[in-house]
C-alpha positions in Angstrom: 30.7 32.1 -42.0 30.4 33.0 -38.3 27.1 34.8 -38.9 25.3 31.4 -39.2 27.2 29.4 -36.6 26.0 25.8 -37.0 24.9 25.1 -40.6 23.7 21.6 -41.0 25.8 19.4 -43.4 26.0 15.8 -44.5 29.3 14.0 -43.6 29.2 11.2 -46.2 28.4 13.4 -49.2 30.1 11.8 -52.2 30.0 15.1 -54.1 32.8 16.4 -52.0 36.4 15.2 -51.9 38.5 16.4 -48.9 41.9 17.8 -49.8 43.4 19.0 -46.5 42.4 19.0 -42.8 43.7 20.8 -39.7 43.1 20.6 -36.0 43.7 22.9 -33.0 43.6 21.7 -29.4 41.5 24.0 -27.2 41.4 21.6 -24.2 43.0 24.3 -22.0 39.9 26.4 -22.5 36.9 24.1 -22.9 38.3 20.6 -23.3 37.8 20.1 -27.0 39.7 19.7 -30.3 38.5 21.8 -33.3 38.7 20.5 -36.9 38.8 22.4 -40.2 38.6 20.7 -43.6 38.8 22.0 -47.2 38.1 20.1 -50.4 36.6 20.2 -53.9 33.0 19.9 -55.1 32.1 17.7 -58.0 31.3 19.8 -61.0 33.5 22.7 -59.8 34.0 24.7 -56.8 35.4 24.3 -53.3 34.0 23.7 -49.8 35.1 24.5 -46.3 33.9 22.5 -43.3 34.4 23.7 -39.7 33.5 21.6 -36.8 31.6 24.4 -35.1 30.6 26.7 -37.9 29.4 24.1 -40.4 30.0 23.8 -44.2 30.0 26.4 -47.0 30.7 26.1 -50.7 32.7 28.6 -52.8 33.1 29.2 -56.5 36.8 29.3 -56.5 39.9 28.2 -54.5 40.9 31.7 -53.4 37.6 32.4 -51.7 37.8 29.0 -49.9 41.3 29.7 -48.6 40.2 33.2 -47.4 37.4 31.4 -45.5 39.9 28.9 -44.0 42.2 31.7 -42.8 39.2 33.6 -41.3 38.0 30.6 -39.4 41.4 29.8 -38.1 41.4 33.4 -36.7 38.6 32.5 -34.4 40.9 30.3 -32.3 44.0 31.2 -30.2 45.8 27.8 -30.5 48.3 26.5 -33.0 46.7 24.8 -36.1 48.3 21.6 -37.2 47.7 19.6 -40.4 46.4 16.1 -39.9 45.1 13.2 -41.9 41.6 13.4 -43.5 39.0 12.2 -40.9 35.3 12.9 -41.2 34.3 11.3 -37.8 34.9 14.4 -35.6 32.4 16.4 -37.6 29.6 13.8 -37.1 30.2 13.7 -33.3 28.7 17.1 -32.7 26.4 17.5 -35.8 25.1 14.0 -36.0 23.9 12.2 -39.2 20.3 12.0 -37.7 20.2 15.8 -37.6 20.7 16.2 -33.9 23.3 18.6 -32.5 25.3 18.5 -29.3 25.0 22.2 -28.4 26.7 22.1 -24.9 28.4 19.4 -22.9 30.4 19.6 -19.7 32.4 16.4 -20.2 32.3 15.6 -23.9 32.6 17.2 -27.4 30.1 19.9 -28.2 29.5 22.7 -30.6 30.2 25.2 -27.7 33.7 23.8 -27.5 34.2 24.5 -31.2 33.1 28.1 -31.5 36.4 29.7 -30.3 36.2 33.2 -29.1 32.6 33.4 -30.3 31.4 30.7 -28.0 29.9 32.8 -25.2 28.0 35.0 -27.7 26.6 32.2 -29.7 25.7 30.0 -26.8 24.1 33.0 -25.1 21.7 33.3 -28.0 20.8 29.6 -27.8 20.5 29.7 -24.0 18.1 32.7 -24.2 16.0 30.9 -26.8 15.8 27.7 -24.8 14.9 29.6 -21.6 12.1 31.4 -23.4 10.9 28.1 -25.0 8.2 25.8 -23.8 9.0 23.0 -21.4 7.3 19.8 -22.7 8.6 17.3 -20.2 10.6 17.4 -17.0 12.2 15.1 -14.4 13.6 16.5 -11.1 16.6 14.7 -9.7 17.2 13.9 -6.0 17.3 16.8 -3.7 20.9 15.9 -2.9 21.7 16.6 -6.6 19.2 19.4 -7.2 19.2 18.9 -11.0 16.7 18.3 -13.8 16.2 16.6 -17.1 14.0 18.5 -19.5 12.6 18.5 -23.0 12.1 22.1 -24.4 10.6 23.3 -27.6 12.4 26.4 -28.7 12.9 28.7 -31.8 16.4 28.3 -33.2 17.8 31.9 -33.0 19.8 31.6 -36.2 17.6 29.5 -38.5 14.2 30.5 -37.0 12.8 27.0 -37.0 11.3 25.1 -34.1 13.7 22.5 -32.5 13.5 20.3 -29.5 16.3 20.5 -26.8 16.9 17.6 -24.4 18.7 19.1 -21.5 20.3 16.8 -18.8 21.7 18.4 -15.6 21.7 15.5 -13.2 23.7 17.4 -10.5 23.3 21.2 -10.5 26.5 23.0 -11.3 28.4 19.7 -12.0 27.2 18.2 -15.3 25.2 19.5 -18.2 24.4 18.1 -21.7 22.1 19.8 -24.2 21.3 18.0 -27.4 18.7 19.4 -29.8 16.6 17.7 -32.5 14.6 18.7 -35.5 12.0 15.9 -34.8 10.0 15.8 -31.6 9.7 12.0 -31.6 13.5 11.7 -31.7 13.8 14.3 -28.9 11.3 12.3 -26.8 13.3 9.2 -27.2 16.5 11.0 -26.3 14.8 12.5 -23.2 13.5 9.1 -22.0 16.9 7.5 -22.6 18.6 10.1 -20.5 16.1 9.7 -17.7 16.7 5.9 -17.6 20.5 6.2 -18.0 20.7 8.6 -15.0 18.3 6.7 -12.7 19.7 5.7 -9.3 17.7 3.6 -6.8 19.8 5.1 -3.9 19.1 8.7 -5.2 15.6 8.4 -6.7 14.1 11.3 -8.7 11.8 13.7 -6.9 9.4 13.6 -9.9 9.3 12.2 -13.4 6.9 11.6 -16.3 8.8 8.5 -17.4 6.7 5.6 -16.0 9.5 3.2 -15.0 11.8 5.9 -13.4 12.4 5.5 -9.7 10.6 8.3 -7.8 10.5 9.3 -4.2 9.0 12.7 -3.4 10.6 12.7 0.1 14.1 12.7 -1.5 16.0 11.9 1.6 19.8 11.6 1.6 21.3 8.1 1.9 21.9 6.8 5.5 25.0 8.2 7.1 25.1 11.4 5.0 24.1 14.9 6.2 23.4 17.7 3.8 23.9 21.3 5.0 21.6 24.0 3.6 24.4 25.5 1.6 24.7 22.1 -0.3 27.8 20.8 1.5 27.5 17.0 1.9 29.1 15.4 5.0 29.2 12.1 6.7 27.0 12.6 9.7 29.9 11.6 12.0 32.0 14.5 10.6 29.6 17.3 11.3 31.1 18.5 14.6 34.6 18.4 13.1 33.4 20.5 10.2 31.8 23.0 12.5 35.0 23.2 14.5 37.2 23.6 11.4 35.2 26.6 10.3 34.7 28.2 13.7 31.0 27.3 13.9 29.1 26.2 17.0 28.8 22.5 17.5 25.6 20.9 16.4 24.6 20.2 20.0 24.1 23.9 20.4 21.5 24.0 17.6 19.2 21.0 18.2 16.9 20.0 15.4 13.3 21.1 16.2 11.3 17.9 17.0 8.3 19.5 18.8 5.1 18.1 17.2 3.0 20.5 15.3 -0.2 21.6 17.1 -2.2 20.0 14.3 -1.2 17.5 11.7 0.4 19.1 8.7 -2.0 20.2 6.1 -3.2 22.9 3.8 -3.2 26.5 5.1 -6.8 27.6 5.5 -8.7 30.9 5.8 -10.3 32.1 9.0 -13.2 30.0 10.3 -15.3 32.8 11.8 -16.5 36.2 10.6 -16.0 39.3 12.7 -18.6 39.5 15.3 -20.4 42.2 17.3 -20.0 40.6 20.7 -16.8 40.7 22.7 -15.4 40.0 26.1 -17.6 40.9 29.2 -14.6 42.4 31.0 -10.9 42.7 31.1 -8.7 43.0 34.2 -5.6 45.1 33.5 -2.9 44.7 36.1 0.5 46.5 36.1 3.2 43.9 36.7 6.2 46.0 35.9 8.9 45.0 38.4 9.4 47.7 41.1 13.1 47.1 40.9 13.3 48.5 37.4 12.6 52.0 38.7 16.0 51.9 40.4 17.9 50.6 37.4 20.1 52.9 35.3 18.3 52.4 32.0 20.2 53.2 28.7 19.4 56.3 26.8 16.8 54.5 24.7 15.4 51.1 24.4 15.2 50.4 20.6 13.5 47.0 20.6 11.7 44.6 22.8 10.9 40.8 22.7 8.7 39.1 25.3 8.9 35.3 25.8 7.3 32.8 28.2 9.4 29.7 28.7 8.1 26.2 29.2 8.9 26.4 32.9 6.7 29.5 33.3 9.5 32.1 33.4 8.7 35.4 31.7 11.7 37.0 29.9 11.9 40.4 28.3 14.8 41.2 26.0 15.6 44.9 25.5 18.0 46.1 22.7 20.0 49.2 23.3 23.3 50.9 22.6 25.7 48.1 21.3 24.0 45.2 23.0 20.9 43.8 24.8 19.8 42.9 28.2 17.5 39.9 29.2 15.3 40.4 32.2 13.2 38.1 34.4 9.8 39.9 34.4 8.6 38.3 37.7 11.7 39.1 39.7 12.9 42.2 37.8 16.5 40.7 37.8 18.9 40.9 35.0 19.4 37.4 33.5 22.2 38.3 31.2 23.8 41.2 29.3 25.3 40.8 25.9 27.5 43.2 23.9 29.4 43.0 20.7 27.9 45.3 18.0 29.9 48.3 16.9 26.8 50.4 16.7 23.3 50.5 18.1 21.2 47.3 18.4 18.0 47.9 16.5 16.2 44.6 16.8 16.0 41.6 19.2 14.4 38.2 19.1 14.1 35.2 21.4 13.4 31.5 20.8 13.0 28.4 22.9 14.8 25.4 21.2 13.6 21.8 21.2 16.0 20.9 24.0 14.4 23.5 26.3 17.3 26.0 26.0 16.6 29.6 24.9 18.6 31.9 22.6 18.7 35.6 22.0 19.3 37.3 18.6 20.3 40.9 18.0 20.4 42.9 14.8 22.6 46.0 14.7 23.1 49.2 12.7 26.5 47.7 11.8 24.7 45.2 9.5 25.4 42.2 11.7 23.0 39.7 13.2 24.3 37.8 16.3 23.0 35.0 18.4 23.7 34.5 22.1 23.1 32.0 24.8 20.6 33.2 27.4 22.3 31.0 30.0 25.6 32.8 30.2 25.6 35.4 27.3 28.2 33.6 25.3 28.2 34.3 21.6 26.9 31.5 19.4 27.1 32.9 15.8 27.8 36.1 14.0 26.3 36.7 10.5 27.1 39.5 8.1 23.4 39.8 7.4 23.2 43.1 5.4 25.5 45.8 4.2 23.2 48.3 5.9 21.4 48.3 9.3 19.4 45.2 10.4 16.2 46.9 11.4 14.2 43.7 12.2 14.7 40.0 12.8 12.9 36.9 14.2 13.5 33.2 14.8 11.8 30.4 12.9 12.0 26.8 14.1 11.0 24.4 11.3 10.4 20.9 12.3 13.3 18.5 11.6 15.8 21.3 11.0 18.1 23.6 12.9 16.8 27.1 13.7 16.5 29.7 11.0 17.1 33.4 11.6 15.2 35.9 9.4 16.6 39.4 9.0 15.4 42.6 7.2 17.5 45.6 6.4 17.9 49.0 4.7 18.8 47.3 1.4 15.1 46.4 0.7 15.8 42.7 1.3 14.7 40.0 3.8 17.1 37.1 4.2 16.7 33.7 5.8 19.8 32.2 7.4 20.8 28.8 8.7 22.6 29.6 12.0 24.5 26.4 12.0 26.7 27.3 9.0 25.7 30.9 8.3 24.3 29.8 4.9 21.9 32.3 3.2 18.9 30.1 2.3 16.5 32.7 0.8 16.6 36.4 -0.2 13.4 38.3 -0.8 13.6 41.6 -2.5 10.6 43.7 -1.4 11.5 47.0 -3.1 14.2 49.2 -4.6 17.5 49.1 -2.6 18.4 52.5 -1.2 14.7 53.6 -1.6 12.6 51.1 0.2 13.7 50.2 3.7 12.5 47.1 5.6 11.5 48.6 8.9 9.8 45.6 10.4 9.5 41.9 9.7 7.6 39.1 11.3 6.9 35.5 10.4 5.5 32.1 11.3 5.6 28.5 10.1 2.3 27.7 8.5 0.4 24.4 8.7 1.9 23.2 5.3 5.4 23.6 6.7 6.2 26.7 4.6 7.8 29.8 6.2 5.6 32.8 5.9 7.4 36.2 6.1 5.7 39.6 6.5 7.6 42.8 5.7 6.8 46.3 6.7 8.4 48.5 4.0 9.0 52.2 3.5 6.0 52.6 1.2 7.5 54.7 -1.5 6.0 53.1 -4.6 5.4 49.7 -3.0 2.8 48.2 -0.7 3.7 49.0 3.0 2.8 45.4 4.2 3.9 42.5 2.0 3.2 38.8 2.7 5.7 36.2 1.3 6.0 32.5 1.1 9.8 32.3 1.9 9.9 28.6 1.1 9.0 29.2 -2.5 10.1 32.8 -2.8 6.6 33.8 -3.9 4.8 37.0 -2.8 1.3 36.1 -1.6 -0.2 39.5 -0.8 0.5 43.2 -1.1 -1.5 44.9 1.7 -2.3 48.6 1.6 -3.3 51.0 4.2 -5.1 54.3 4.3 -3.7 57.9 3.9 -2.2 57.9 7.4 -0.2 54.8 6.6 2.0 56.7 4.2 4.5 59.6 4.3 6.7 59.8 7.3 5.1 57.0 9.3 7.1 53.8 8.7 5.0 50.6 8.9 5.4 47.9 11.5 4.0 44.3 11.0 3.2 41.2 13.0 1.9 37.7 12.1 0.3 34.9 14.2 -0.9 31.4 13.3 -4.0 29.6 14.7 -4.6 26.0 15.5 -7.3 25.9 12.8 -4.5 26.3 10.1 -5.3 29.9 9.4 -3.1 32.9 10.2 -3.4 36.6 10.7 -1.3 39.6 9.6 -1.3 43.0 11.4 0.3 46.4 10.5 0.4 49.8 12.0 1.3 53.1 10.3 0.4 56.6 11.3 -2.7 56.3 13.5 -4.1 53.2 11.6 -4.0 49.6 12.7 -5.2 46.9 10.3 -5.6 43.1 10.6 -6.0 40.8 7.7 -6.7 37.1 7.1 -3.3 36.0 5.9 -4.7 33.2 3.7 -7.0 35.3 1.5 -5.6 38.8 2.2 -9.1 39.9 3.2 -9.2 42.7 5.8 -10.8 41.8 9.1 -10.5 45.0 11.2 -9.3 48.6 10.9 -8.6 50.2 14.2 -7.5 53.7 15.1 -4.9 55.0 17.6 -5.4 58.4 19.4 -2.7 60.1 17.4 -0.5 59.4 14.4 3.2 58.7 14.5 5.8 56.0 14.3 4.6 52.8 16.0 4.9 49.1 16.6 2.4 46.2 16.5 2.1 42.7 18.0 -0.3 39.8 17.7 -1.2 37.0 20.1 -3.6 34.0 19.9 -5.5 33.1 23.0 -6.3 29.4 23.8 -9.8 29.7 22.4 -8.5 30.9 19.0 -9.4 34.6 19.7 -6.7 36.9 18.4 -5.5 40.0 20.2 -3.6 42.9 18.5 -1.6 45.5 20.4 -0.1 48.7 19.0 1.9 51.5 20.5 2.2 55.0 18.9 3.7 58.0 20.6 2.5 58.0 24.3 -0.4 55.6 23.7 -0.7 51.8 23.7 -3.9 50.0 22.8 -4.9 46.3 22.8 -8.0 45.0 21.0 -9.7 41.6 20.5 -9.7 41.4 16.7 -12.9 39.4 15.9 -15.2 41.8 17.8 -13.0 44.9 17.7 -13.4 45.4 21.5 -10.9 47.5 23.2 -9.2 45.4 26.0 -6.7 48.0 27.4 -5.5 51.5 26.8 -2.3 52.8 28.3 -1.1 56.4 28.5 2.6 56.6 29.2 2.9 60.3 29.8 5.7 60.8 27.3 6.3 60.3 23.6 8.5 57.3 23.0 11.2 57.9 20.3 11.5 54.2 19.3 8.2 52.6 20.3 8.2 48.8 20.8 5.5 46.5 21.8 5.1 42.7 22.2 2.6 40.2 23.4 2.9 36.7 25.0 0.4 34.2 26.3 1.1 32.6 29.7 0.3 28.9 30.3 -2.8 29.9 32.3 -4.2 31.8 29.3 -3.4 35.3 30.6 -2.0 37.8 28.3 1.3 39.7 28.9 1.8 43.1 27.1 5.2 44.8 27.2 5.9 48.3 25.8 9.0 50.4 25.8 11.1 52.8 23.8 12.1 55.6 26.1 14.6 56.4 28.8 12.2 55.1 31.4 11.8 51.3 32.2 9.6 49.3 29.9 6.1 48.6 31.1 4.6 45.2 31.5 0.9 44.7 32.1 -1.2 41.5 32.5 -4.6 41.2 30.8 -7.1 38.7 32.2 -9.9 38.6 29.5 -13.3 37.3 30.6 -15.9 36.1 28.1 
């Protein structure tokens, strides 16, 4: 009988007369009681009815009793004889032909399938997941659930049926009832939507006309929802952080800076590449003289250049087991941080909404750490990847605490909430152990989505990949020429423009390419003097012109993208083992370029571009 798990049967069939009935309590497993009934059939024969496996008729008593013993063997509990009662059978296989397939808090067929329950339910679940969603209601973001109507093919009978699935709160409650008739299923779906409606927690979307809907889906006043789903009274947030050894919320202010343009759709570039460029560029070395007397570490593995609101220019250099933050104008050390068990491979800086700045470091030990740039105190430590954290950057979405994005040797990019160490998004960009994320960059687009670009070891995958990390969707796979493959690992950069467009750049070998991030259309291909491992950076000037800088080996070049004009070319006199480059725009519109990666001090030059 177990081969056809839920045969349909009538409960009030006068042809059958019940003789005996048993029950076994399985509440310790799934919270249900299973019933088994045996009786005679008018005109001769016997029947056996099981609450989960349905009803069968047999020609003689001995066959019926063998079936009874076999069905009892599907359950581990102790069977007890009870009075005849048809009602339990109709609770899960209803007289109207509907069936309660699964329920978290009430009787269901799942609770009656004994040791077969996972196998049988797995067949139904696969069929429902492969079915067609006809109607859908999304519950409040606080609940993160859905109510759906799905047409699917019954895996045991082969007929189309209609499943009304109600999961008001994800991971807490779930009810799946299926019907043979679509009209009945529609009525069941709409009844479920109305029964679960809540004015305080309105649906995010619904196709039932009178259902309360609010797309903003804000939590009720006085509640705070962390990104890992934890719900707290707003007044308890600091206590929660203290209990779990997290920094207080005051250290991670919500980003409230207004966007440069009102939120809207992301757009393509507004101008075609042009043949005219700047009239001249003044290139002035501004590397602090004091750095020549510094005892620099064996190798600078990463650089990050930042210009603060007060005009200070800071350069973060990652090396050995820590990083150093420098004041570019004075050449003085601002702060030293140390705490990784192996080399620091990546650094990133950010200016928070309260004017304070933070430093992030990613290590070969798989850790990502954040530090105060005021006194070097540690703010948070995240076990970001099981393998080295080759790249990271900060993202500051409006109305939220800062996000830290990391990329590692495990072919993943991960987005973290630094307030509670919650993993918000994981993007798999290749095969773990085969494709390494060498570089990652990102920006918040005009529509509020987080764009992430990955530079990946291009064995069988595109070397530059553009992702919408908010939806988890890959937008573009960007390829490069012959020199972009083989031993030359790709590096990437991204920048947004005030016209709601954005640019993506990559360097691999001797090739530098820039694309329109919205369409994936190539804008420029540029060439370095020699191939090798390199790094790339983008910056946007106040007049929307975009500058790309790349460093490979002993050479660093900077171009204006739209015209392709070379703005600066630097020869460092030595080949840098871990080349790093970054760009920043000063408040007066001048461009700062920093390059490093050797045992000598980093270089900083100022570009004054005239048009």
